[in-house]
N, C-alpha and C positions, 0 to 999 in steps of 0.2 A: 466432509465436504467431498462430493463428486467430483471426478477430474474435469469435466466440461465447464462446472462452477468455478474449480480452480483458475482454468484458462481467462474467463470472463474476468474475475476478480482481478486476476494479476495483468489483464489488458487497463483494466479500469484504474487499477493503482498507477501504472505505467502513464496513462493518460493525464490523470490528474498533475502526477508528478513533474511531467513535461510542461503543461499547461502553466504551472506555476514555476517554470524555469529553474527547477532543482535538479542538481546531481541526485546520482544514487548515493553518492558520498554524503551530501548536506544534508538528505532525507535520513540517513543513518545517523548523523550526528545530532538531528531533531528528534527521532524518535528511540534511540537507544537500540536500534536494530541493525545488525552488520550488514554493510552494502551487499554482501555475498547473499545475505538472506533476502534481502530486497530483489535484489536480480531474479534468483530462485521464485520468489512470488509473482513477480512479472511475467516470468515464463511458463508460470502454471507447476512449475516443480516443488513447492512448498506447500503448507497448509497454511492460509490465511486466517484460519479459524483462530488458532492459539497466538495470533501476532497481534501486537500492540499495533500496528499500522493502520489495521482496519477500522482502528478505534479514534485515529489521529485527527483532532478537531480541525488542523489546517488542511487535511486532504478532504474531509467531509465525505468519504467513501459511501458510507452506509443512506440510503436515502433517508429524509426527514432529519438528519443530526445537524444540528448547528452548533456553531463554534460560540463557547463562552465568552460572554463580552468582557 
């Protein structure tokens, strides 16, 4: 994933997390990803490609992804 893509992905993750009033710590508990890694993702410093966060149904980061009923 290119650096600009990582920054955009991280920004989107942060926006979605904030809009749902979740702290990085709470999202960490929900996703099984450390709060530090979430912080790095949101700042575009970590590769979200390998992260389960990108597929977290509660966040719906990927276009067209829908939460399972």
